[in-house]
C-alpha positions in Angstrom: 8.5 -14.3 17.0 7.5 -11.6 16.1 3.6 -10.7 15.6 1.0 -12.8 16.9 0.1 -14.4 20.4 3.5 -15.6 20.6 5.6 -12.1 20.0 8.4 -11.5 21.9 9.5 -14.9 22.3 12.2 -17.0 21.4 12.0 -19.7 20.1 14.6 -22.2 21.2 14.9 -24.5 17.5 18.7 -26.1 18.7 16.8 -29.9 20.9 14.1 -29.6 17.6 16.6 -30.2 14.8 19.3 -32.7 16.6 16.0 -34.8 16.9 14.8 -33.7 13.3 18.2 -34.7 12.0 18.6 -38.1 14.0 14.7 -38.8 12.8 15.8 -37.9 8.9 18.9 -40.3 9.4 21.2 -37.2 9.1 24.6 -37.1 10.7 23.5 -33.3 12.8 27.1 -32.1 12.9 28.4 -32.5 9.4 24.8 -32.5 8.2 25.7 -35.3 6.1 23.3 -38.0 5.5 24.9 -41.4 7.9 26.3 -43.6 4.4 23.9 -46.3 6.2 20.4 -43.6 5.4 21.9 -43.1 1.6 21.8 -47.0 1.6 18.5 -48.2 3.0 16.8 -45.5 0.5 18.4 -47.1 -2.5 20.9 -44.0 -3.8 24.4 -46.1 -2.8 25.3 -44.3 -5.8 24.9 -40.8 -4.0 27.1 -42.2 -1.5 29.9 -43.1 -3.4 29.4 -39.4 -4.7 29.8 -38.5 -2.0 33.1 -40.3 -0.3 34.9 -38.9 -3.4 34.1 -35.5 -1.5 33.6 -35.7 2.6 34.0 -38.3 4.6 31.0 -39.4 4.9 29.8 -40.3 8.6 28.3 -43.7 10.0 26.0 -44.5 12.2 27.0 -45.5 16.1 26.6 -48.6 16.6 26.6 -49.9 20.6 
């Protein structure tokens, strides 16, 4: 932080970013939403379009 009471502190955002992606239903490695997330949101057509260009990540079960 450049100013204020936290001046000089460095925020490690990496752990928070991984958790954010997890809660949103996105794959951290690719930065893409899981296919299941898009389907759950009624965005099947988006999943279909993305699958034409990328390999959409799938949730890892079990």
